[in-house]
C-alpha positions as CSV (number, residue, x, y, z in Angstrom):
1,X,57.6,85.7,64.4
2,X,55.1,87.7,66.5
3,X,56.0,87.7,70.2
4,X,53.2,88.8,72.5
5,X,53.6,89.6,76.2
6,X,50.3,89.9,78.0
7,X,50.4,91.5,81.5
8,X,47.3,91.4,83.7
9,X,46.8,93.4,86.9
10,X,43.9,92.9,89.3
11,X,43.0,95.0,92.2
12,X,40.6,97.5,93.8
13,X,42.3,100.8,93.1
14,X,43.8,103.0,90.3
15,X,40.9,102.2,88.0
16,X,41.6,98.5,87.9
17,X,38.0,97.4,88.6
18,X,36.9,99.5,85.6
19,X,39.6,97.9,83.4
20,X,41.6,101.2,83.2
21,X,45.3,101.5,83.6
22,X,46.6,104.5,85.6
23,X,49.8,106.1,84.3
24,X,50.3,107.7,87.7
25,X,50.5,104.2,89.3
26,X,52.0,102.2,86.4
27,X,54.2,104.4,84.4
28,X,57.3,103.6,86.5
29,X,56.6,99.8,86.7
30,X,56.1,99.5,83.0
31,X,59.3,101.4,82.3
32,X,61.1,99.0,84.7
33,X,59.4,96.1,82.9
34,X,61.0,97.2,79.7
35,X,64.4,97.7,81.5
36,X,64.1,94.2,82.9
37,X,63.4,92.8,79.5
38,X,66.5,94.5,78.0
39,X,68.7,93.4,80.9
40,X,67.5,89.9,80.4
41,X,68.3,90.1,76.7
42,X,71.8,91.4,77.7
43,X,72.4,88.3,79.8
44,X,71.3,86.0,77.0
45,X,73.7,87.7,74.5
46,X,76.5,87.6,77.1
47,X,76.0,83.8,77.5
48,X,75.8,83.3,73.7
49,X,79.1,85.2,73.3
50,X,80.7,83.5,76.2
51,X,81.8,87.0,77.3
52,X,81.3,87.9,81.0
53,X,82.3,91.5,80.2
54,X,79.5,91.9,77.6
55,X,77.4,95.0,78.2
56,X,79.5,96.3,81.2
57,X,80.8,99.3,79.3
58,X,78.2,99.8,76.6
59,X,79.3,99.6,73.0
60,X,77.7,98.0,69.9
61,X,77.0,94.7,71.6
62,X,75.3,96.3,74.6
63,X,73.2,98.3,72.2
64,X,71.7,95.1,70.8
65,X,69.7,94.4,74.0
66,X,68.3,97.9,73.7
67,X,66.9,97.1,70.3
68,X,64.1,95.2,72.1
69,X,61.0,97.2,72.7
70,X,57.5,96.6,74.1
71,X,54.8,98.1,71.9
72,X,51.3,98.5,73.4
73,X,48.9,96.6,71.1
74,X,45.7,96.6,73.1
75,X,44.2,96.8,76.6
76,X,42.4,93.5,77.4
77,X,39.1,93.3,79.1
78,X,38.3,91.7,82.5
79,X,41.1,93.5,84.2
80,X,43.8,96.1,83.4
81,X,45.6,93.9,80.9
82,X,48.0,95.6,78.6
83,X,49.0,93.5,75.6
84,X,52.5,94.2,74.2
85,X,54.3,93.1,71.1
86,X,57.9,92.4,71.8
87,X,59.7,93.9,68.8
88,X,63.2,94.6,67.6
89,X,64.1,97.6,65.5
90,X,67.4,97.5,63.7
91,X,68.4,100.9,62.3
92,X,69.5,101.1,58.7
93,X,73.0,99.8,58.4
94,X,72.9,98.4,61.9
95,X,74.2,95.0,62.9
96,X,71.8,92.1,62.8
97,X,70.9,90.4,66.0
98,X,73.6,88.1,67.3
99,X,70.8,85.9,68.7
100,X,68.1,85.7,66.1
101,X,65.3,84.7,68.5
102,X,66.3,87.2,71.2
103,X,62.8,88.6,71.6
104,X,61.3,85.1,72.3
105,X,64.1,84.0,74.6
106,X,64.1,87.3,76.5
107,X,60.4,87.5,77.0
108,X,60.0,83.9,78.1
109,X,63.0,84.0,80.5
110,X,61.8,87.3,82.0
111,X,58.3,85.7,82.6
112,X,59.9,82.7,84.3
113,X,62.2,84.9,86.4
114,X,59.1,86.9,87.5
115,X,57.4,83.7,88.6
116,X,60.5,82.6,90.6
117,X,61.1,86.1,92.1
118,X,57.5,86.2,93.3
119,X,58.1,83.1,95.3
120,X,61.2,84.6,97.0
121,X,63.8,82.8,94.8
122,X,66.5,85.2,93.6
123,X,66.8,85.0,89.8
124,X,66.9,88.4,88.2
125,X,67.6,91.7,90.0
126,X,65.9,93.8,87.3
127,X,62.8,91.6,87.5
128,X,62.8,91.9,91.3
129,X,63.1,95.7,91.0
130,X,60.1,95.8,88.7
131,X,58.0,93.7,91.1
132,X,58.9,95.9,94.0
133,X,57.5,98.9,92.0
134,X,54.1,97.3,91.5
135,X,51.5,99.2,93.7
136,X,50.5,97.3,96.8
137,X,46.8,97.6,95.8
138,X,47.5,95.1,93.0
139,X,46.2,91.8,94.4
140,X,46.9,89.5,91.4
141,X,49.3,89.5,88.5
142,X,49.4,87.3,85.4
143,X,52.0,87.1,82.6
144,X,51.5,85.3,79.4
145,X,54.0,84.8,76.6
146,X,52.8,83.8,73.1
147,X,54.6,83.2,69.8
148,X,52.5,83.4,66.7
149,X,49.3,83.0,68.8
150,X,50.6,79.9,70.7
151,X,51.1,80.3,74.4
152,X,54.6,79.1,75.4
153,X,54.5,80.2,79.1
154,X,52.0,81.6,81.6
155,X,52.3,82.4,85.3
156,X,50.1,84.1,87.8
157,X,50.5,85.0,91.5
158,X,49.0,87.2,94.2
159,X,51.2,89.3,96.4
160,X,54.9,88.7,95.6
161,X,57.1,87.6,98.4
162,X,60.4,89.1,97.3
163,X,63.8,88.1,98.7
164,X,66.3,90.6,100.0
165,X,70.0,90.4,99.0
166,X,72.1,89.1,101.9
167,X,74.3,91.6,103.5
168,X,78.0,91.6,102.5
169,X,80.1,90.4,105.4
170,X,83.1,92.6,106.2
171,X,86.6,91.1,106.3
172,X,89.5,92.3,108.3
173,X,92.8,93.2,106.6
174,X,96.1,94.5,108.0
175,X,98.1,96.9,105.7
176,X,101.1,99.1,105.7
177,X,100.2,102.7,104.8
178,X,101.2,106.3,104.9
179,X,99.0,109.0,106.5
180,X,98.1,111.7,104.0
181,X,95.1,113.5,105.6
182,X,92.3,113.5,108.1
183,X,88.8,114.7,108.4
184,X,86.8,115.8,111.5
185,X,83.1,115.8,110.8
186,X,82.7,113.0,110.2
187,X,86.0,111.5,111.5
188,X,88.0,110.1,108.7
189,X,91.6,109.1,108.0
190,X,93.1,109.3,104.5
191,X,95.8,106.7,103.8
192,X,98.0,106.0,100.9
193,X,98.2,102.2,100.3
194,X,100.1,100.7,97.4
195,X,100.5,104.1,95.8
196,X,96.7,104.9,96.0
197,X,94.9,107.2,98.5
198,X,91.9,105.9,100.3
199,X,89.6,107.5,102.9
200,X,88.4,105.4,105.8
201,X,85.8,106.0,108.5
202,X,87.5,106.4,111.9
203,X,87.1,107.4,115.5
204,X,88.4,110.6,117.0
205,X,91.1,108.5,118.6
206,X,92.2,107.3,115.2
207,X,92.3,110.8,113.9
208,X,94.5,111.9,116.8
209,X,96.9,109.1,116.1
210,X,96.9,109.9,112.4
211,X,97.7,113.6,113.1
212,X,100.6,112.6,115.3
213,X,101.9,110.4,112.5
214,X,101.1,112.6,109.5
215,X,103.3,111.8,106.5
216,X,104.7,108.8,108.3
217,X,104.3,105.1,107.7
218,X,101.8,103.3,109.9
219,X,100.3,99.9,110.2
220,X,96.5,99.8,110.1
221,X,93.8,97.2,110.5
222,X,90.7,97.8,108.3
223,X,87.3,96.2,108.0
224,X,86.1,96.2,104.4
225,X,82.5,95.2,103.6
226,X,82.5,96.3,100.0
227,X,80.6,99.6,100.4
228,X,82.2,101.0,103.5
229,X,85.6,100.6,105.1
230,X,86.5,101.6,108.6
231,X,89.6,101.6,110.7
232,X,89.9,99.2,113.7
233,X,93.3,100.4,114.8
234,X,96.2,102.4,113.5
235,X,99.8,102.4,114.9
236,X,103.2,103.8,113.9
237,X,104.9,101.3,111.6
238,X,107.8,100.8,114.1
239,X,105.5,99.8,116.9
240,X,105.0,96.1,117.4
241,X,101.5,94.9,117.3
242,X,100.8,93.4,120.7
243,X,100.3,89.7,120.7
244,X,97.2,88.3,122.4
245,X,97.6,85.1,124.3
246,X,95.3,82.2,123.9
247,X,94.3,82.4,127.5
248,X,93.4,86.1,127.2
249,X,91.3,85.4,124.1
250,X,89.4,82.6,125.8
251,X,88.8,84.7,128.9
252,X,87.5,87.6,126.7
253,X,85.1,85.2,124.8
254,X,83.7,83.8,128.0
255,X,83.1,87.3,129.4
256,X,81.5,88.7,126.2
257,X,79.7,85.6,124.9
258,X,79.4,83.3,127.8
259,X,75.7,83.6,128.3
260,X,75.0,83.3,124.6
261,X,77.2,80.2,124.3
262,X,75.4,78.7,127.3
263,X,72.0,79.2,125.7
264,X,73.2,77.8,122.4
265,X,74.6,74.7,124.2
266,X,71.1,74.0,125.5
């Protein structure tokens, strides 16, 4: 089956009014479009295999998604409109596609994901990355998927309103650890926890406490937000963590958040 992926860009710059496609402006977006297609194919194969680890570490299955390619067939008239054939190239002796209609499924799903991403609905991170790379001078985009000359999906939109991934909220953990090192610029404390060494962002006060307790056991409170971890407090292991009474907690909240709570109550 012949799978055609027609992409249309309208705008007032980069030769678009003259139906020309600038490699300076569109080389990166088109490379990201191919990457998004292959990542979409990878997700489809993963679902077909019922294997969430598919493609995470490469290998012969991950290579299947990279067999998909976009080959430029023509440049349509009326706008900068590259027309691609979505092809698969299996090397001699290579494994046949695990999903026979992978090119059709991948192209159609990618086009649908682009339509949703353009509306601000998170569907496909690779598609979103591609849309972010489109020059701002592009005022309209159109994507058409055809199989053997029959259109199976088409979408068009103006400026994409892309969503941003929500921030990862940090969580507080209390651990037993051993001080194995410190840093000064920036301030860091290196702790061994469960037999593994980790480096945490810290304050100068934390560094001083760590130096005073080097190679000793400590109790530490850490905020971990996935990408960065920082120390909230660190104490010698033999020191009791001071208990905070309910009355003290309420008094602190009233002092720190009283005005905010009053406004919210209104």
